[in-house]
Structure formats: C-alpha cells, structure tokens
ChimeraX commands (.cxc) that place a marker at each C-alpha (Angstrom):
marker #1 position 79.33,35.73,1.99 radius 0.5
marker #1 position 82.04,34.06,-0.07 radius 0.5
marker #1 position 80.85,30.61,1.78 radius 0.5
marker #1 position 77.48,31.26,0.95 radius 0.5
marker #1 position 78.31,31.67,-2.69 radius 0.5
marker #1 position 79.74,27.69,-2.86 radius 0.5
marker #1 position 77.03,26.22,-0.78 radius 0.5
marker #1 position 74.32,26.60,-3.90 radius 0.5
marker #1 position 76.97,25.03,-6.67 radius 0.5
marker #1 position 77.95,22.60,-4.14 radius 0.5
marker #1 position 74.35,21.05,-3.71 radius 0.5
marker #1 position 73.85,20.54,-7.28 radius 0.5
marker #1 position 77.21,18.80,-7.55 radius 0.5
marker #1 position 76.06,16.57,-5.11 radius 0.5
marker #1 position 72.52,15.77,-6.81 radius 0.5
marker #1 position 74.70,15.36,-9.85 radius 0.5
marker #1 position 76.69,12.82,-8.37 radius 0.5
marker #1 position 73.44,11.34,-7.21 radius 0.5
marker #1 position 71.92,11.52,-10.38 radius 0.5
marker #1 position 74.73,9.75,-12.07 radius 0.5
marker #1 position 74.73,6.95,-9.96 radius 0.5
marker #1 position 71.20,5.92,-10.18 radius 0.5
marker #1 position 71.91,6.61,-13.92 radius 0.5
marker #1 position 74.23,4.30,-13.74 radius 0.5
marker #1 position 72.44,1.65,-12.18 radius 0.5
marker #1 position 69.31,1.91,-14.48 radius 0.5
marker #1 position 71.52,1.43,-17.58 radius 0.5
marker #1 position 73.52,-1.24,-16.42 radius 0.5
marker #1 position 69.91,-2.87,-15.64 radius 0.5
marker #1 position 68.67,-2.16,-19.21 radius 0.5
marker #1 position 66.14,-0.04,-17.81 radius 0.5
marker #1 position 65.05,3.25,-19.34 radius 0.5
marker #1 position 62.86,6.10,-16.81 radius 0.5
marker #1 position 62.17,9.37,-17.45 radius 0.5
marker #1 position 63.14,11.57,-14.64 radius 0.5
marker #1 position 62.62,15.71,-13.69 radius 0.5
marker #1 position 65.63,17.72,-14.56 radius 0.5
marker #1 position 67.03,21.04,-14.21 radius 0.5
marker #1 position 69.36,23.30,-16.43 radius 0.5
marker #1 position 71.91,25.18,-14.42 radius 0.5
marker #1 position 74.85,27.04,-16.55 radius 0.5
marker #1 position 74.07,24.96,-19.75 radius 0.5
marker #1 position 74.17,21.70,-17.66 radius 0.5
marker #1 position 70.88,19.07,-17.58 radius 0.5
marker #1 position 70.82,17.90,-13.71 radius 0.5
marker #1 position 68.57,15.15,-12.45 radius 0.5
marker #1 position 66.01,16.33,-10.08 radius 0.5
marker #1 position 64.85,13.70,-7.33 radius 0.5
marker #1 position 61.94,13.31,-5.51 radius 0.5
marker #1 position 62.80,12.64,-1.88 radius 0.5
marker #1 position 59.65,11.74,0.53 radius 0.5
marker #1 position 59.32,14.18,3.71 radius 0.5
marker #1 position 60.07,11.95,6.61 radius 0.5
marker #1 position 58.73,14.05,10.00 radius 0.5
marker #1 position 61.02,13.41,12.91 radius 0.5
marker #1 position 59.68,13.93,16.20 radius 0.5
marker #1 position 61.98,14.95,19.16 radius 0.5
marker #1 position 61.73,12.26,22.36 radius 0.5
marker #1 position 58.99,13.94,24.82 radius 0.5
marker #1 position 60.58,15.12,28.13 radius 0.5
marker #1 position 58.54,14.03,30.98 radius 0.5
marker #1 position 58.27,15.93,34.26 radius 0.5
marker #1 position 58.65,12.80,36.30 radius 0.5
marker #1 position 58.95,9.06,36.39 radius 0.5
marker #1 position 54.66,8.77,36.89 radius 0.5
marker #1 position 54.45,10.80,33.96 radius 0.5
marker #1 position 56.87,8.49,31.94 radius 0.5
marker #1 position 54.82,5.53,33.22 radius 0.5
marker #1 position 51.65,6.79,31.75 radius 0.5
marker #1 position 52.86,7.42,28.27 radius 0.5
marker #1 position 54.76,3.78,28.06 radius 0.5
marker #1 position 51.16,2.57,29.05 radius 0.5
marker #1 position 49.44,4.60,26.44 radius 0.5
marker #1 position 51.90,3.53,24.04 radius 0.5
marker #1 position 50.97,-0.27,24.62 radius 0.5
marker #1 position 47.54,0.93,24.30 radius 0.5
marker #1 position 47.35,2.80,21.42 radius 0.5
marker #1 position 49.28,0.31,19.29 radius 0.5
marker #1 position 47.06,-2.19,20.24 radius 0.5
marker #1 position 43.59,-0.07,19.44 radius 0.5
marker #1 position 45.08,2.05,16.34 radius 0.5
marker #1 position 44.73,-0.42,14.08 radius 0.5
marker #1 position 40.98,-0.92,14.84 radius 0.5
marker #1 position 40.07,2.90,14.60 radius 0.5
marker #1 position 41.86,2.58,11.23 radius 0.5
marker #1 position 39.74,0.03,9.76 radius 0.5
marker #1 position 36.17,1.13,11.77 radius 0.5
marker #1 position 36.95,4.61,10.21 radius 0.5
marker #1 position 37.26,3.62,6.68 radius 0.5
marker #1 position 34.21,1.04,7.21 radius 0.5
marker #1 position 31.87,3.75,8.72 radius 0.5
marker #1 position 32.89,6.37,6.11 radius 0.5
marker #1 position 32.13,3.89,3.31 radius 0.5
marker #1 position 29.06,2.99,5.05 radius 0.5
marker #1 position 28.00,6.60,5.76 radius 0.5
marker #1 position 28.65,7.65,2.18 radius 0.5
marker #1 position 26.39,4.41,0.65 radius 0.5
marker #1 position 23.95,5.12,2.88 radius 0.5
marker #1 position 23.02,8.38,1.19 radius 0.5
marker #1 position 22.76,6.44,-1.87 radius 0.5
marker #1 position 19.44,5.06,-0.98 radius 0.5
marker #1 position 16.07,6.71,-1.54 radius 0.5
marker #1 position 13.52,5.22,0.84 radius 0.5
marker #1 position 13.71,4.85,4.84 radius 0.5
marker #1 position 12.71,1.19,4.59 radius 0.5
marker #1 position 15.84,0.45,1.70 radius 0.5
marker #1 position 17.83,2.57,4.58 radius 0.5
marker #1 position 16.77,0.46,7.55 radius 0.5
marker #1 position 18.22,-2.79,5.86 radius 0.5
marker #1 position 21.14,-1.36,4.76 radius 0.5
marker #1 position 21.94,-0.39,8.64 radius 0.5
marker #1 position 20.96,-3.59,9.52 radius 0.5
marker #1 position 23.26,-5.38,7.82 radius 0.5
marker #1 position 25.84,-2.71,8.53 radius 0.5
marker #1 position 25.25,-3.58,12.19 radius 0.5
marker #1 position 25.80,-7.34,11.30 radius 0.5
marker #1 position 28.68,-6.57,9.30 radius 0.5
marker #1 position 30.62,-4.67,12.34 radius 0.5
marker #1 position 29.72,-7.15,14.87 radius 0.5
marker #1 position 31.19,-9.82,12.64 radius 0.5
marker #1 position 34.20,-7.90,12.31 radius 0.5
marker #1 position 35.20,-6.69,15.41 radius 0.5
marker #1 position 32.94,-8.43,17.92 radius 0.5
marker #1 position 34.91,-10.77,19.50 radius 0.5
marker #1 position 38.07,-9.06,19.74 radius 0.5
marker #1 position 36.87,-6.02,21.01 radius 0.5
marker #1 position 34.94,-7.94,23.78 radius 0.5
marker #1 position 38.77,-8.54,25.19 radius 0.5
marker #1 position 39.70,-4.80,25.32 radius 0.5
marker #1 position 40.11,-2.90,28.73 radius 0.5
marker #1 position 38.13,0.09,29.64 radius 0.5
marker #1 position 40.78,2.11,28.78 radius 0.5
marker #1 position 41.83,0.65,26.01 radius 0.5
marker #1 position 38.02,0.93,24.78 radius 0.5
marker #1 position 38.01,4.99,25.65 radius 0.5
marker #1 position 41.14,5.43,23.83 radius 0.5
marker #1 position 39.43,3.49,20.90 radius 0.5
marker #1 position 36.54,5.58,20.92 radius 0.5
marker #1 position 38.89,8.74,20.84 radius 0.5
marker #1 position 40.65,7.54,18.15 radius 0.5
marker #1 position 37.68,6.70,15.80 radius 0.5
marker #1 position 36.44,10.26,16.41 radius 0.5
marker #1 position 40.21,11.14,15.24 radius 0.5
marker #1 position 39.98,9.17,12.17 radius 0.5
marker #1 position 36.62,10.39,10.96 radius 0.5
marker #1 position 36.26,13.88,12.35 radius 0.5
marker #1 position 33.04,13.01,14.72 radius 0.5
marker #1 position 32.40,11.28,17.94 radius 0.5
marker #1 position 31.53,7.59,17.79 radius 0.5
marker #1 position 28.28,8.61,19.10 radius 0.5
marker #1 position 27.66,11.06,15.91 radius 0.5
marker #1 position 28.60,8.16,13.48 radius 0.5
marker #1 position 26.23,5.75,15.34 radius 0.5
marker #1 position 23.39,8.48,15.34 radius 0.5
marker #1 position 23.88,8.37,11.67 radius 0.5
marker #1 position 23.69,4.69,10.94 radius 0.5
marker #1 position 20.98,4.15,13.25 radius 0.5
marker #1 position 18.96,6.95,14.27 radius 0.5
marker #1 position 18.87,9.02,17.15 radius 0.5
marker #1 position 17.14,6.45,19.46 radius 0.5
marker #1 position 19.75,3.52,18.79 radius 0.5
marker #1 position 22.30,6.05,19.33 radius 0.5
marker #1 position 20.73,6.98,22.90 radius 0.5
marker #1 position 20.41,3.32,24.13 radius 0.5
marker #1 position 24.08,2.37,22.49 radius 0.5
marker #1 position 25.27,5.62,24.64 radius 0.5
marker #1 position 23.58,4.23,27.86 radius 0.5
marker #1 position 25.21,0.59,27.34 radius 0.5
marker #1 position 28.53,2.22,27.18 radius 0.5
marker #1 position 28.05,4.00,30.35 radius 0.5
marker #1 position 27.47,1.14,32.09 radius 0.5
marker #1 position 30.68,-0.38,30.97 radius 0.5
marker #1 position 32.54,2.99,31.70 radius 0.5
marker #1 position 33.12,4.28,28.03 radius 0.5
marker #1 position 31.17,7.66,27.12 radius 0.5
marker #1 position 30.57,7.38,23.52 radius 0.5
marker #1 position 30.66,11.02,23.53 radius 0.5
marker #1 position 34.08,11.40,24.14 radius 0.5
marker #1 position 36.11,14.01,21.51 radius 0.5
marker #1 position 39.34,14.05,20.83 radius 0.5
marker #1 position 41.83,16.31,22.35 radius 0.5
marker #1 position 44.87,16.37,20.48 radius 0.5
marker #1 position 46.00,19.79,21.91 radius 0.5
marker #1 position 44.63,19.14,25.31 radius 0.5
marker #1 position 44.56,15.72,27.45 radius 0.5
marker #1 position 45.04,13.40,24.58 radius 0.5
marker #1 position 48.44,15.05,23.66 radius 0.5
marker #1 position 50.30,11.92,24.75 radius 0.5
marker #1 position 48.28,9.95,22.12 radius 0.5
marker #1 position 48.19,12.28,19.69 radius 0.5
marker #1 position 52.30,12.28,20.09 radius 0.5
marker #1 position 52.09,8.23,19.64 radius 0.5
marker #1 position 50.04,8.43,16.38 radius 0.5
marker #1 position 51.71,10.74,15.01 radius 0.5
marker #1 position 55.08,8.34,15.60 radius 0.5
marker #1 position 52.88,5.71,14.03 radius 0.5
marker #1 position 51.55,6.97,11.29 radius 0.5
marker #1 position 55.41,8.53,10.25 radius 0.5
marker #1 position 56.54,4.95,10.76 radius 0.5
marker #1 position 58.85,5.36,13.61 radius 0.5
marker #1 position 56.63,3.42,15.64 radius 0.5
marker #1 position 55.89,0.01,14.27 radius 0.5
marker #1 position 52.22,-1.70,14.66 radius 0.5
marker #1 position 50.42,-4.57,13.10 radius 0.5
marker #1 position 48.17,-3.15,10.40 radius 0.5
marker #1 position 45.01,-4.60,10.65 radius 0.5
marker #1 position 42.74,-6.14,7.08 radius 0.5
marker #1 position 39.30,-6.16,7.05 radius 0.5
marker #1 position 38.04,-10.03,7.03 radius 0.5
marker #1 position 34.95,-9.05,4.85 radius 0.5
marker link #1:1,2 radius 0.2
marker link #1:2,3 radius 0.2
marker link #1:3,4 radius 0.2
marker link #1:4,5 radius 0.2
marker link #1:5,6 radius 0.2
marker link #1:6,7 radius 0.2
marker link #1:7,8 radius 0.2
marker link #1:8,9 radius 0.2
marker link #1:9,10 radius 0.2
marker link #1:10,11 radius 0.2
marker link #1:11,12 radius 0.2
marker link #1:12,13 radius 0.2
marker link #1:13,14 radius 0.2
marker link #1:14,15 radius 0.2
marker link #1:15,16 radius 0.2
marker link #1:16,17 radius 0.2
marker link #1:17,18 radius 0.2
marker link #1:18,19 radius 0.2
marker link #1:19,20 radius 0.2
marker link #1:20,21 radius 0.2
marker link #1:21,22 radius 0.2
marker link #1:22,23 radius 0.2
marker link #1:23,24 radius 0.2
marker link #1:24,25 radius 0.2
marker link #1:25,26 radius 0.2
marker link #1:26,27 radius 0.2
marker link #1:27,28 radius 0.2
marker link #1:28,29 radius 0.2
marker link #1:29,30 radius 0.2
marker link #1:30,31 radius 0.2
marker link #1:31,32 radius 0.2
marker link #1:32,33 radius 0.2
marker link #1:33,34 radius 0.2
marker link #1:34,35 radius 0.2
marker link #1:35,36 radius 0.2
marker link #1:36,37 radius 0.2
marker link #1:37,38 radius 0.2
marker link #1:38,39 radius 0.2
marker link #1:39,40 radius 0.2
marker link #1:40,41 radius 0.2
marker link #1:41,42 radius 0.2
marker link #1:42,43 radius 0.2
marker link #1:43,44 radius 0.2
marker link #1:44,45 radius 0.2
marker link #1:45,46 radius 0.2
marker link #1:46,47 radius 0.2
marker link #1:47,48 radius 0.2
marker link #1:48,49 radius 0.2
marker link #1:49,50 radius 0.2
marker link #1:50,51 radius 0.2
marker link #1:51,52 radius 0.2
marker link #1:52,53 radius 0.2
marker link #1:53,54 radius 0.2
marker link #1:54,55 radius 0.2
marker link #1:55,56 radius 0.2
marker link #1:56,57 radius 0.2
marker link #1:57,58 radius 0.2
marker link #1:58,59 radius 0.2
marker link #1:59,60 radius 0.2
marker link #1:60,61 radius 0.2
marker link #1:61,62 radius 0.2
marker link #1:62,63 radius 0.2
marker link #1:63,64 radius 0.2
marker link #1:64,65 radius 0.2
marker link #1:65,66 radius 0.2
marker link #1:66,67 radius 0.2
marker link #1:67,68 radius 0.2
marker link #1:68,69 radius 0.2
marker link #1:69,70 radius 0.2
marker link #1:70,71 radius 0.2
marker link #1:71,72 radius 0.2
marker link #1:72,73 radius 0.2
marker link #1:73,74 radius 0.2
marker link #1:74,75 radius 0.2
marker link #1:75,76 radius 0.2
marker link #1:76,77 radius 0.2
marker link #1:77,78 radius 0.2
marker link #1:78,79 radius 0.2
marker link #1:79,80 radius 0.2
marker link #1:80,81 radius 0.2
marker link #1:81,82 radius 0.2
marker link #1:82,83 radius 0.2
marker link #1:83,84 radius 0.2
marker link #1:84,85 radius 0.2
marker link #1:85,86 radius 0.2
marker link #1:86,87 radius 0.2
marker link #1:87,88 radius 0.2
marker link #1:88,89 radius 0.2
marker link #1:89,90 radius 0.2
marker link #1:90,91 radius 0.2
marker link #1:91,92 radius 0.2
marker link #1:92,93 radius 0.2
marker link #1:93,94 radius 0.2
marker link #1:94,95 radius 0.2
marker link #1:95,96 radius 0.2
marker link #1:96,97 radius 0.2
marker link #1:97,98 radius 0.2
marker link #1:98,99 radius 0.2
marker link #1:99,100 radius 0.2
marker link #1:100,101 radius 0.2
marker link #1:101,102 radius 0.2
marker link #1:102,103 radius 0.2
marker link #1:103,104 radius 0.2
marker link #1:104,105 radius 0.2
marker link #1:105,106 radius 0.2
marker link #1:106,107 radius 0.2
marker link #1:107,108 radius 0.2
marker link #1:108,109 radius 0.2
marker link #1:109,110 radius 0.2
marker link #1:110,111 radius 0.2
marker link #1:111,112 radius 0.2
marker link #1:112,113 radius 0.2
marker link #1:113,114 radius 0.2
marker link #1:114,115 radius 0.2
marker link #1:115,116 radius 0.2
marker link #1:116,117 radius 0.2
marker link #1:117,118 radius 0.2
marker link #1:118,119 radius 0.2
marker link #1:119,120 radius 0.2
marker link #1:120,121 radius 0.2
marker link #1:121,122 radius 0.2
marker link #1:122,123 radius 0.2
marker link #1:123,124 radius 0.2
marker link #1:124,125 radius 0.2
marker link #1:125,126 radius 0.2
marker link #1:126,127 radius 0.2
marker link #1:127,128 radius 0.2
marker link #1:128,129 radius 0.2
marker link #1:129,130 radius 0.2
marker link #1:130,131 radius 0.2
marker link #1:131,132 radius 0.2
marker link #1:132,133 radius 0.2
marker link #1:133,134 radius 0.2
marker link #1:134,135 radius 0.2
marker link #1:135,136 radius 0.2
marker link #1:136,137 radius 0.2
marker link #1:137,138 radius 0.2
marker link #1:138,139 radius 0.2
marker link #1:139,140 radius 0.2
marker link #1:140,141 radius 0.2
marker link #1:141,142 radius 0.2
marker link #1:142,143 radius 0.2
marker link #1:143,144 radius 0.2
marker link #1:144,145 radius 0.2
marker link #1:145,146 radius 0.2
marker link #1:146,147 radius 0.2
marker link #1:147,148 radius 0.2
marker link #1:148,149 radius 0.2
marker link #1:149,150 radius 0.2
marker link #1:150,151 radius 0.2
marker link #1:151,152 radius 0.2
marker link #1:152,153 radius 0.2
marker link #1:153,154 radius 0.2
marker link #1:154,155 radius 0.2
marker link #1:155,156 radius 0.2
marker link #1:156,157 radius 0.2
marker link #1:157,158 radius 0.2
marker link #1:158,159 radius 0.2
marker link #1:159,160 radius 0.2
marker link #1:160,161 radius 0.2
marker link #1:161,162 radius 0.2
marker link #1:162,163 radius 0.2
marker link #1:163,164 radius 0.2
marker link #1:164,165 radius 0.2
marker link #1:165,166 radius 0.2
marker link #1:166,167 radius 0.2
marker link #1:167,168 radius 0.2
marker link #1:168,169 radius 0.2
marker link #1:169,170 radius 0.2
marker link #1:170,171 radius 0.2
marker link #1:171,172 radius 0.2
marker link #1:172,173 radius 0.2
marker link #1:173,174 radius 0.2
marker link #1:174,175 radius 0.2
marker link #1:175,176 radius 0.2
marker link #1:176,177 radius 0.2
marker link #1:177,178 radius 0.2
marker link #1:178,179 radius 0.2
marker link #1:179,180 radius 0.2
marker link #1:180,181 radius 0.2
marker link #1:181,182 radius 0.2
marker link #1:182,183 radius 0.2
marker link #1:183,184 radius 0.2
marker link #1:184,185 radius 0.2
marker link #1:185,186 radius 0.2
marker link #1:186,187 radius 0.2
marker link #1:187,188 radius 0.2
marker link #1:188,189 radius 0.2
marker link #1:189,190 radius 0.2
marker link #1:190,191 radius 0.2
marker link #1:191,192 radius 0.2
marker link #1:192,193 radius 0.2
marker link #1:193,194 radius 0.2
marker link #1:194,195 radius 0.2
marker link #1:195,196 radius 0.2
marker link #1:196,197 radius 0.2
marker link #1:197,198 radius 0.2
marker link #1:198,199 radius 0.2
marker link #1:199,200 radius 0.2
marker link #1:200,201 radius 0.2
marker link #1:201,202 radius 0.2
marker link #1:202,203 radius 0.2
marker link #1:203,204 radius 0.2
marker link #1:204,205 radius 0.2
marker link #1:205,206 radius 0.2
marker link #1:206,207 radius 0.2
marker link #1:207,208 radius 0.2
marker link #1:208,209 radius 0.2
marker link #1:209,210 radius 0.2
view
C-alpha cells in the first residue's frame, strides 16, 4: 500500500517536468500558448492531451500456408485500400447530393454525370486489378460506406442498372453483393486495415483527380 501512495505524486511530478520543458521551449521561442492545467495541493500542473495510438499484437499463424495467405492479403489490401477510401468519400457525397434533386429528370442527369466522373476517376486503374484484388476492393467499399457496392449502385443508378452491373461482375468472377465480414472470413483483411488506419502499415494515399 505504501508503494501505491507514491505512484500518483510521482506521475504528477513527471507530468510537471515534461510540462516545464515544453513551457521553457515555448518561452525561448517567444510564443504564448494556453494549456489546460490541474491544481494539485496548491500547485498548478499543466495537462497534456496525448493522442491514443492503438498497438496491435502480431498475428499468430497456424502454419506457413496461413502466413503466406496473410502476406498476400497484405499486399492486396495496401494496393486497393486507397481506392476504397476515395470511392467511399465520393459515393457518400454523390448520395447526399442526389437527395437534393426534386425531379426524376434532374436525378437522371446527375446520375449520368456521376457515372462519367467515376469512369474518369477510376476506369483505367481498376482495369489493372486482379479478380482477387477486385473482390477485396468491393468488400472494403462495403466497409467504408456501410452498404454493399451493389446497394450503392442501386441507389445511384436504379434497380435495373444495378442488376446489369451485378451480372457483368459475375462474368469476371466478382460478386458485387459481397458483404464485409470483419469477424468472420475477412478477419485478416480487417487486421490489415486497422493497422493501416493506426499508421502501423504505410500506404500511398490517393487524392481525387477531379
């Protein structure tokens, strides 16, 4: 119990030391900043907000085959994640904008322009993806938007067009109705994405060209 009684004051002293170092640096740079503080036993102690950085333990693989599968998924997810990120942002924007149109004619005109923008943005690059990479992309778009890609297309193009897109996708081995299952078959993909989002795994962020 005696040891515990010293832990809290020690932590406060450590924070005070770090805070004084920062204040000294700020003064030397002739800068003035307002920081939060706490009063402890008559002393004012600066408070610092530290960004939470999640740390994920390494995955334990059952065998070498599972390790190779993870490594392959790692390469594929890093490749297609930037597309899912941008596509999710664009589709949410398009969907919100679509709600502002009052007439069906105006909606159809807008949807036609959306189709052209998506083709211009992604057309040439997505043709270079493998079937497996395309499947992962469809699942990640589902993760980014909360809908399957089929449902998004249904919202943007109508049920009939979505059915056509779904049929075409099947010809190439990709099912647009694939849903993301982070706790089931897609647990490895989810692990990789979480590590990307935490900054542990670097990736090349893709900026919209439009």
